[in-house]
C-alpha positions in Angstrom: 166.0 33.6 92.9 164.7 37.1 93.2 161.4 38.4 91.2 161.4 42.1 91.5 157.7 42.1 92.3 156.6 39.8 89.5 156.6 36.9 91.5 157.5 33.1 91.1 154.5 32.2 89.0 152.1 33.5 86.6 150.0 32.6 83.4 149.7 34.3 80.1 145.9 34.0 80.1 142.8 31.6 81.3 139.9 30.3 79.7 137.2 33.0 79.5 134.1 30.9 78.6 133.3 29.6 82.1 133.3 26.0 83.4 129.9 25.2 82.0 130.2 27.9 78.9 128.3 30.6 80.7 129.8 33.2 78.3 128.5 31.5 75.3 125.0 31.0 76.6 124.8 34.6 77.6 126.2 36.1 74.5 123.9 34.2 72.2 120.9 35.0 74.6 121.9 38.7 73.9 122.1 38.1 70.2 118.6 36.5 70.6 117.2 39.5 72.4 116.4 37.0 75.4 118.6 39.3 77.9 119.8 43.0 77.7 123.2 44.3 77.8 123.3 44.9 81.6 122.4 41.0 82.1 125.3 40.1 79.6 127.7 42.3 81.7 126.6 40.7 85.0 127.5 37.2 83.7 130.8 38.5 82.5 131.6 40.0 85.6 130.8 36.9 87.5 133.0 35.0 85.4 136.0 37.3 85.6 135.8 37.2 89.4 135.6 33.5 89.3 138.8 33.4 87.1 140.6 35.8 89.3 139.7 34.0 92.5 140.5 30.7 91.2 144.0 31.9 90.4 144.4 33.6 93.7 143.4 30.8 95.6 145.8 28.4 93.6 148.4 30.8 95.1 149.6 32.2 91.8 151.9 35.1 92.3 151.0 37.2 89.1 147.3 37.3 87.8 146.4 38.6 84.2 143.5 40.7 83.6 141.9 42.1 80.3 142.0 38.7 79.0 138.2 38.4 79.2 136.3 39.2 75.9 132.8 39.0 74.6 134.0 37.6 71.3 138.0 38.2 70.4 141.0 39.7 72.2 142.4 40.9 69.1 139.0 42.7 68.4 139.2 44.1 71.9 142.7 45.6 71.3 141.3 47.1 68.0 138.7 48.9 70.2 141.4 50.1 72.8 143.4 51.8 70.1 140.3 53.2 68.3 141.0 51.1 65.2 137.0 50.9 64.6 136.3 51.1 60.7 133.9 53.8 59.7 131.8 51.5 57.9 130.8 49.9 61.5 130.8 53.4 63.3 128.3 54.8 60.7 125.8 52.2 61.6 124.7 54.2 64.6 124.8 51.3 67.0 125.5 51.3 70.5 129.2 50.5 71.6 128.3 46.8 72.4 126.4 46.2 69.0 129.0 48.1 66.9 131.6 45.6 68.6 129.4 42.7 67.6 128.7 44.0 64.2 132.5 44.2 63.6 132.7 40.4 64.7 129.5 39.2 63.1 128.5 41.6 60.5 125.1 43.6 60.1 122.9 43.2 57.2 124.3 46.5 55.9 127.8 45.4 56.6 129.9 42.4 56.2 131.9 41.5 59.3 135.8 41.8 59.7 137.9 39.0 58.3 138.1 36.1 60.5 141.3 33.7 60.5 143.3 31.6 62.6 145.5 32.7 65.5 149.1 31.5 64.5 149.1 27.6 64.8 145.9 27.1 66.8 142.2 26.6 66.1 141.4 29.8 67.8 140.0 32.5 65.2 140.7 36.1 65.6 139.1 39.2 64.1 141.7 40.7 61.5 142.0 44.4 62.1 141.1 46.4 59.2 143.1 49.6 58.9 142.2 52.6 56.5 144.5 55.5 55.8 142.1 57.9 57.7 142.1 55.4 60.8 143.0 57.7 63.8 144.7 55.6 66.6 143.7 56.8 70.0 144.0 55.5 73.7 140.7 53.9 74.8 141.8 52.0 77.9 138.3 51.9 79.7 137.9 48.1 79.5 141.5 47.4 80.8 140.9 49.9 83.7 137.4 48.6 84.5 138.7 45.0 84.8 141.8 46.1 86.8 139.3 48.1 89.3 136.9 45.2 89.5 139.8 42.8 90.4 141.2 45.4 93.0 137.7 45.6 94.5 138.1 41.8 95.5 141.6 42.6 96.8 143.4 41.2 93.8 146.1 43.2 92.1 146.2 42.2 88.3 148.4 42.7 85.3 146.3 44.1 82.3 147.0 42.1 79.1 147.0 43.7 75.4 148.1 42.6 72.0 151.4 44.3 71.4 151.4 47.3 68.9 153.8 45.4 66.4 151.8 42.2 66.5 148.6 43.9 66.1 149.6 45.6 62.8 151.5 42.6 61.4 148.2 40.9 61.9 146.1 43.7 60.4 144.8 44.4 56.8 144.5 47.6 54.8 141.1 48.6 54.0 140.6 48.8 50.3 143.2 51.1 48.7 144.8 51.8 52.2 148.6 51.6 52.6 150.3 49.0 54.7 149.2 49.0 58.3 152.6 48.4 59.6 153.8 51.7 58.2 151.5 53.4 61.0 153.4 51.8 63.8 154.9 55.1 65.3 151.3 56.5 65.3 149.9 53.3 67.0 152.7 53.6 69.7 151.5 56.7 70.6 148.3 55.4 71.3 149.8 52.6 73.4 151.8 55.2 75.2 148.4 57.0 76.1 147.0 53.5 77.5 150.1 53.0 79.6 149.9 56.5 81.0 146.4 55.9 82.1 147.1 52.6 83.5 149.9 54.0 85.7 147.7 56.7 87.0 145.3 54.1 88.1 148.1 52.3 90.0 148.4 49.5 87.5 152.3 47.9 88.6 152.8 45.7 85.4 151.2 45.5 81.9 151.5 42.6 79.5 152.2 43.3 75.9 151.9 40.0 73.5 154.1 40.0 70.6 153.9 36.3 69.4 154.3 37.6 65.7 157.9 37.7 66.2 158.3 33.8 66.5 157.7 33.9 62.8 160.0 34.7 60.1 160.4 38.7 60.3 162.5 41.1 58.2 165.3 43.1 59.8 163.2 46.1 59.2 160.3 44.6 61.2 162.8 43.7 63.9 164.2 46.9 64.2 160.5 48.5 64.4 159.9 46.1 67.2 163.3 47.6 69.0 162.0 51.1 68.3 158.6 50.6 69.7 159.9 49.2 72.9 162.7 51.7 73.4 159.7 54.3 73.1 157.4 52.7 75.4 160.2 51.6 78.0 161.4 55.4 78.0 158.1 56.7 79.1 158.2 58.6 82.2 154.7 57.5 83.3 154.1 53.8 82.9 153.6 50.5 84.5 156.5 48.1 84.3 156.5 46.1 81.1 156.4 42.5 80.3 156.5 41.6 76.7 155.2 38.2 76.2 156.0 35.8 73.2 154.8 32.1 72.5 154.2 29.6 70.0 157.9 29.3 69.0 161.5 30.7 69.0 162.0 34.5 68.9 165.3 34.1 66.9 166.9 37.6 66.1 163.9 39.3 67.8 165.2 38.1 71.4 168.4 40.2 71.5 166.4 43.0 70.0 164.1 43.1 72.8 166.7 42.6 75.4 168.2 45.7 74.0 165.2 47.7 75.3 164.2 49.2 78.8 161.4 46.4 79.2 161.5 44.8 82.7 160.5 41.4 81.8 160.3 39.1 78.7 158.4 36.0 78.3 159.6 32.9 76.4 158.0 30.0 75.2 160.2 27.0 76.1 157.8 24.3 75.0 157.2 25.2 71.4 160.7 27.1 71.3 163.2 25.2 73.1 166.0 26.9 71.1 164.9 30.1 73.1 167.2 28.9 75.9 170.2 28.8 73.9 169.7 32.1 72.3 169.1 33.7 75.9 172.6 32.0 77.0 174.3 33.6 74.0 172.8 37.1 75.1 174.9 37.0 78.3 174.2 37.7 81.9 170.8 39.4 82.3 170.9 41.9 85.2 167.8 43.3 86.5 165.6 41.5 83.9 162.8 39.1 84.7 162.4 36.1 82.5 159.2 34.5 82.3 159.8 31.0 81.5 156.9 29.2 79.4 157.6 25.7 81.1 154.0 24.4 81.1 152.3 23.7 77.6 149.5 25.9 77.1 148.5 24.3 74.0 148.0 20.6 75.0 146.6 18.7 77.9 149.4 16.3 78.9 150.9 16.7 82.3 154.2 18.4 82.4 157.4 16.3 83.2 158.1 18.5 86.2 161.5 17.2 86.6 162.7 18.2 83.1 161.0 21.6 83.4 162.9 22.3 86.6 166.1 21.5 84.9 165.3 24.1 82.3 164.3 26.4 84.9 167.5 25.9 86.8 169.5 26.6 83.7 167.7 29.9 83.5 168.5 31.0 87.0 171.9 30.8 86.2 171.5 33.1 83.3 169.1 35.9 84.7 168.7 37.3 88.2 164.9 36.9 88.2 163.0 34.1 86.9 159.3 33.4 87.0 157.5 30.3 85.7 154.4 30.5 83.4 152.4 28.7 81.0 154.0 28.4 77.3 151.0 30.6 76.2 147.6 31.5 77.2 145.5 28.6 78.8 142.9 29.8 76.5 143.7 26.8 74.3 142.9 24.0 76.8 139.6 23.2 78.7 138.9 24.5 82.1 139.1 21.7 84.6 139.9 18.1 84.6 137.8 17.7 87.8 134.6 17.8 85.6 135.6 14.7 83.9 134.3 11.4 85.5 134.3 8.8 82.7 138.1 9.1 81.5 140.0 5.9 82.0 142.5 6.0 85.0 145.4 5.4 83.0 144.7 8.4 80.7 143.3 10.6 83.4 146.4 10.6 85.6 148.4 11.9 82.5 146.2 15.0 81.9 146.2 18.3 83.0 143.5 21.1 82.0 143.8 24.8 82.7 143.2 24.6 86.5 145.7 21.7 86.9 148.2 23.6 84.6 148.2 26.5 87.1 149.0 24.1 90.0 151.9 22.8 87.8 153.2 26.5 87.3 152.7 27.1 91.0 154.7 24.0 91.8 157.5 24.6 89.4 157.9 28.0 90.8 158.3 26.9 94.2 160.6 24.0 93.0 162.9 26.5 91.6 163.2 28.5 94.8 163.0 25.5 97.3 164.4 22.4 95.3 162.9 19.6 93.8 162.2 17.4 96.8 158.4 17.9 96.7 157.8 17.0 93.0 155.5 13.9 92.1 157.1 10.6 90.9 157.3 10.3 87.1 154.3 8.3 85.6 154.8 4.7 84.7 154.8 3.7 80.8 151.6 3.8 78.8 149.3 0.7 78.8 150.3 -1.9 76.2 146.9 -1.9 74.8 147.4 1.6 73.4 149.7 0.2 70.9 148.4 -1.6 67.8 150.9 -3.6 65.9 148.6 -4.4 63.0 148.3 -0.6 61.9 151.7 -0.1 62.1 152.5 -3.1 59.9 149.9 -1.8 57.4 151.7 1.7 57.2 155.1 0.0 56.9 153.9 -2.1 53.8 152.7 1.0 52.1 154.5 2.0 48.7 154.4 5.2 46.8 152.1 4.1 44.1 149.4 3.9 46.9 149.5 7.7 47.3 148.7 8.7 43.6 145.5 8.7 41.6 145.3 8.9 37.8 145.9 12.0 35.6 143.3 14.6 36.4 142.2 15.2 33.0 141.0 11.6 32.7 139.7 11.6 36.0 137.7 14.7 35.2 136.3 12.9 32.0 135.2 9.8 34.0 133.6 11.8 36.8 131.6 14.0 34.4 130.5 11.0 32.4 129.3 9.7 35.8 127.8 12.7 37.5 126.4 14.6 34.5 127.0 18.0 36.2 125.9 21.5 34.8 128.5 24.4 34.6 128.9 26.2 37.8 127.4 23.2 39.9 126.0 24.3 43.2 126.5 22.7 46.4 127.1 23.2 50.2 130.1 22.4 52.4 128.5 19.8 54.4 126.5 20.5 57.7 123.0 21.9 57.9 121.6 23.9 61.1 122.0 22.0 64.2 118.4 22.8 65.8 117.5 22.6 69.4 115.6 19.5 68.7 118.7 17.6 67.3 120.8 18.8 70.4 118.0 17.4 72.7 117.9 14.1 70.7 121.5 13.5 71.2 121.4 14.7 74.9 118.4 12.1 75.5 120.3 9.4 74.0 123.3 10.1 76.0 121.0 10.1 79.3 119.4 6.8 78.2 115.9 8.3 77.5 116.0 7.8 73.9 117.1 4.3 72.6 119.2 3.7 69.5 116.2 3.1 67.3 114.5 6.1 68.4 117.4 8.3 67.8 118.2 6.7 64.4 114.5 7.4 63.4 114.9 11.2 64.8 118.3 11.6 62.6 116.7 10.0 59.5 114.1 12.4 59.5 116.1 15.3 59.6 118.2 13.9 56.8 115.0 13.5 54.7 114.2 17.1 55.4 117.6 18.2 54.4 117.6 16.3 51.3 113.9 17.6 50.2 114.9 21.0 51.1 118.0 20.9 48.9 116.1 19.4 46.0 113.5 22.2 46.2 116.1 24.8 46.3 117.7 23.3 43.2 121.1 22.4 44.5 123.1 20.3 42.0 125.2 18.0 44.6 123.6 17.3 47.8 124.6 16.6 51.4 123.0 14.7 54.1 123.3 17.7 56.6 125.1 15.8 59.4 122.5 15.9 62.0 124.1 12.9 63.8 127.5 14.9 64.3 128.3 16.9 67.3 131.5 18.2 65.8 133.6 17.3 62.6 136.1 15.9 64.5 134.7 14.9 67.9 132.4 12.5 65.9 135.3 10.7 64.5 137.1 10.6 67.7 134.3 9.0 69.3 134.6 6.0 66.7 138.2 5.6 66.2 140.5 3.5 68.3 143.3 5.4 70.1 140.8 8.4 70.9 139.2 9.4 74.0 136.3 11.9 74.4 135.8 14.4 77.2 132.5 15.2 78.8 133.4 19.0 79.7 136.5 19.5 77.8 135.2 22.6 75.9 137.5 25.1 74.1 136.6 28.3 72.6 137.1 28.3 68.8 135.8 31.7 68.0 133.1 34.1 69.5 130.4 31.9 71.0 131.7 28.7 69.1 133.2 26.2 71.5 134.4 22.7 70.6 135.5 19.6 72.6 138.6 18.3 71.0 139.2 14.6 71.6 142.3 13.2 72.9 144.7 11.1 70.8 146.5 8.7 73.5 147.2 5.4 71.5 147.5 3.9 67.8 144.6 4.9 65.7 142.3 2.2 64.3 139.1 2.1 62.5 136.9 -0.4 64.0 133.9 -0.2 61.9 132.5 2.2 59.1 131.7 5.5 60.6 129.5 7.4 58.0 128.2 4.9 55.4 124.9 4.3 56.8 124.0 8.1 56.7 125.5 8.8 53.5 123.8 5.8 51.6 120.4 6.5 53.4 120.5 10.1 52.0 121.7 8.7 48.5 118.5 6.4 48.5 116.2 9.6 48.8 117.3 11.3 45.6 118.8 10.8 42.3 121.2 13.8 42.6 124.7 12.8 43.9 125.0 13.1 47.5 128.7 13.9 49.1 130.2 11.4 51.7 131.6 13.8 54.3 135.0 13.2 56.1 137.1 15.1 58.2 140.8 14.9 56.9 143.8 13.5 58.6 145.6 16.9 59.5 142.4 18.6 60.5 141.6 15.7 63.0 145.2 16.0 64.5 144.9 19.8 64.6 141.6 19.9 66.4 142.6 17.1 68.9 145.0 17.0 71.8 147.6 14.8 70.0 149.9 12.4 71.7 153.4 13.7 72.1 155.4 10.4 72.3 155.8 10.0 68.5 156.1 12.3 65.5 153.0 13.9 64.3 153.4 12.4 60.9 153.2 8.9 62.3 149.8 9.7 63.8 148.8 11.7 60.7 149.3 8.5 58.7 147.4 6.1 61.1 144.2 8.6 61.0 144.9 8.6 57.1 144.8 4.8 57.0 141.5 4.7 58.8 140.0 7.3 56.3 141.3 5.5 53.3 139.1 2.4 54.5 136.2 4.7 55.0 136.5 6.2 51.5 136.7 2.5 50.2 133.6 1.6 51.9 131.7 4.7 50.8 132.6 4.1 47.3 131.5 0.4 47.3 128.3 1.6 48.7 127.7 3.8 45.7 128.8 7.3 46.9 130.1 9.0 43.9 131.7 12.0 45.6 133.6 12.2 48.7 134.7 15.4 50.5 137.5 15.1 52.7 137.8 18.4 54.6 141.2 19.8 55.4 140.4 23.3 57.0 143.3 23.1 59.3 146.0 22.4 56.6 147.2 26.1 56.9 146.6 26.5 60.7 149.2 23.7 61.5 151.8 25.1 59.2 155.0 25.9 61.2 155.7 29.5 61.7 159.2 29.3 60.6 159.8 28.8 56.7 162.7 26.6 57.5 160.4 24.0 59.3 157.5 24.1 56.8 158.6 21.7 54.0 158.9 18.7 56.3 155.4 19.5 57.6 153.8 19.8 54.1 155.5 16.7 52.9 153.9 14.6 55.6 150.4 16.7 55.7 149.9 16.3 51.8 151.0 12.6 52.1 148.5 11.8 54.8 145.7 13.2 52.7 146.7 11.8 49.6 147.1 8.3 51.4 143.5 8.8 52.7 141.9 9.8 49.2 143.9 7.8 46.7 142.3 4.3 47.2 139.3 5.2 45.4 138.8 5.0 41.6 139.3 7.7 39.1 135.5 7.9 38.6 134.9 8.8 42.1 135.3 12.6 42.7 137.2 13.9 45.7 136.4 17.1 47.4 138.4 18.9 49.9 137.4 22.0 52.0 139.5 24.7 53.6 138.5 27.8 55.5 139.6 30.8 57.5 143.4 30.8 56.7 145.9 32.7 54.5 146.0 30.3 51.7 148.5 32.3 49.6 151.1 30.9 51.9 150.4 27.3 50.9 148.7 27.6 47.4 151.2 25.0 46.1 150.4 22.7 48.9 146.7 23.0 48.1 147.6 21.9 44.4 149.7 19.1 45.7 146.7 17.5 47.6 145.4 16.6 44.1 141.8 16.8 45.0 139.3 16.8 42.1 137.3 20.1 43.6 138.7 22.3 46.5 136.2 24.5 48.2 137.9 27.6 49.9 136.6 30.4 52.3 136.8 33.6 50.2 133.9 36.1 51.0 135.5 37.6 53.9 138.7 37.8 52.4 137.4 39.5 49.4 138.2 36.5 46.9 142.0 37.2 47.4 142.7 33.5 46.9 141.6 33.8 43.4 144.8 35.8 42.5 146.8 32.9 44.2 145.2 30.2 42.2 145.5 32.1 38.8 149.3 32.6 39.8 149.9 29.1 40.0 148.0 28.0 37.1 145.7 26.0 39.3 143.9 23.5 37.0 141.3 21.5 38.9 137.8 22.4 40.4 137.6 25.1 42.7 134.6 26.6 44.9 135.5 29.9 46.3 132.9 30.7 49.1 130.3 33.4 48.1 128.4 33.5 51.2 130.0 34.2 54.7 128.1 31.9 56.9 130.0 33.1 60.3 127.6 36.2 60.0 123.8 36.2 60.4 123.4 38.4 57.5 121.6 37.0 54.3 123.6 38.0 50.9 121.5 39.5 48.4 121.4 37.7 44.9 123.2 40.4 43.3 126.1 40.2 45.9 126.3 36.6 45.1 126.1 37.2 41.4 129.1 39.7 41.7 131.2 37.1 43.7 130.5 34.5 41.1 131.4 36.7 38.3 134.7 37.7 39.9 135.3 34.0 40.3 134.6 33.3 36.8 137.1 35.8 35.7 139.8 33.9 37.3 138.7 30.5 36.9 137.0 28.8 33.9 133.2 28.2 34.5 133.6 24.5 33.5 135.9 24.1 36.8 134.1 26.4 39.1 131.6 25.5 41.9 129.4 27.8 43.8 129.2 27.2 47.3 129.1 28.9 50.8 132.2 29.5 52.6 131.7 26.6 55.5 129.3 24.4 57.0 125.8 25.6 57.9 125.5 24.1 61.3 125.7 27.4 63.2 123.0 29.3 61.2 119.1 28.8 61.2 116.9 27.6 58.7 115.4 30.8 57.9 118.6 32.5 57.0 119.9 29.3 55.2 116.9 28.9 53.0 117.0 32.4 51.9 120.7 32.6 51.3 120.8 29.2 49.3 117.8 30.4 47.3 120.1 33.6 46.4 123.1 31.4 45.7 121.3 29.0 43.3 119.7 31.9 41.4 123.0 33.8 41.2 124.7 30.6 39.8 121.8 30.2 37.2 121.9 33.8 36.3 125.7 33.9 35.5 125.2 30.4 34.0 122.8 31.7 31.6 124.6 35.1 30.6 
């Protein structure tokens, strides 16, 4: 096996947050005015150095750069091609503050739209392309990182989002044309970037084109071919590695093989069919195939012998084969070595980013030298990971248990019980997670605060949140979730079959990191998880308080899920546990239960042919969780930061009484989708973007509510923020909710 300078092993990217979330802390310190830009860059430079040295010391052959980001790599690419909307350029801010204004908004301008990166829980900033946008090469960041690594004696491969994917992910500015029509102009900018990289001595560049693992038209595939004929034909450029991931390339694979690019990356974990398609293409002379054999999207150890067998097949098809992660390791925690409390039987089955690099290196050597050095396969999972009782309950279910009564009858019963006004106001669930709350949780973990003291502290916060909501005039209240570290981790720590990590942080967006739990066995509910907090909150007020649960699909999507059984089976196990929780909440007097499914769209397969089967089990799991309560109990759900138009009929099929949906950054476009299908139940399109620090004016909220009333009858319309408020501070929360309540009253009275 030869490699033409690419090497036997590489990864498509690596976590950038730092082993102790140094990036999060530094960025938030900069936002808070506690450090300056120079101090922020020193932290960033140290993090980059640490990653490059880690990969070098692991003996990885080809090391990526330009994968670091202060907020988001798609936003970085927008800056690199000059796609900075005029509305931000006109703010007169520094380059760094303009960047953060695009990501988070400024008081004078809302942020760019935020949505999910394919089928992951990572959020990217959607490029906003106006007709007057002038694309131009701005390679400075890529050049700086290459030079920084070179000063350490490390030659790296700069990474950018590819031009076709960039424009397929983009949206037009108001009244602008289709961004993809500008692909020729954007390709010229990329040509300028490649020329500048070549002049700096860059040997390879990685251009990511994951958009082509989804369904694409023949015209879009022809455009991809034309892009890489153009870039591949440049006289002055590095060698080009086109990376694809998250699925199978389909007809885009032969299109890319028809271009002069030197290397093509294929995900052989999420896209095993890529191998057969590659075999059908015939011998690949002089081309490097970068084989994604190590799962970059989950934490389980690789079956090395099976991976070597796939790699061996590839070596018979291509002259040059390099082993890689299936996608960037951005989506898994940094290092398993930081975990000291995981059970040995689980720990030996796991690999985080650092361990996955070792797997990639080992596989590369095995393909060259043979498989003798590979470790022995793992034994069977422990018997106690399997629970026959939960399996028996699921086997005994019948279709009637997944249905509730007619919506019109439910609505009448609920209104008779709740007595809500037109345009009822509420929030999505969480309230600010203050430093005091975090310290209380840390003290409890450290043993310096006992359970009684912890409960007292959390109850005081619940009482504060209830009083605040009453004072503001909200109609339906929440307890604020002060006891919850995360909307999935909280449940994972209480359900059987889950394990929690100590330092398993993964970036979700910007400075927001989560610790996904690990589902390793059958899921069981051993005790009520939320009833105590919801009933305490309800005891403090006469207004209805929502019980707050995370839905089965989202719990799966935001966990690392076992791979030894179908996702549908695991989803139903989680749903059964939530069904029991819903019944206990109802029995305790809770009249509204919200079961959030923000990941419903996120987990949708990228190929249309695979989507129906997924939606069938995803909808079934939600209905299993929520259909065990009486018609007079109102079921809410919440969805955020996805392209909802693609699953609007599935949202309808959930049969929730009220659905709250992120809508402010996407300019209420979901309303057209709801209107198109004749959506007939309650809906709360978000009127306040909580991922931005700006406080919307009352007039802004009034305008949003009026736009919503034009699409949804007021009797079915709710007024709420886009998402939970845990990332905001109380000052902005109080001001924004005051405007929200006043706006609802103004529209209600008009």
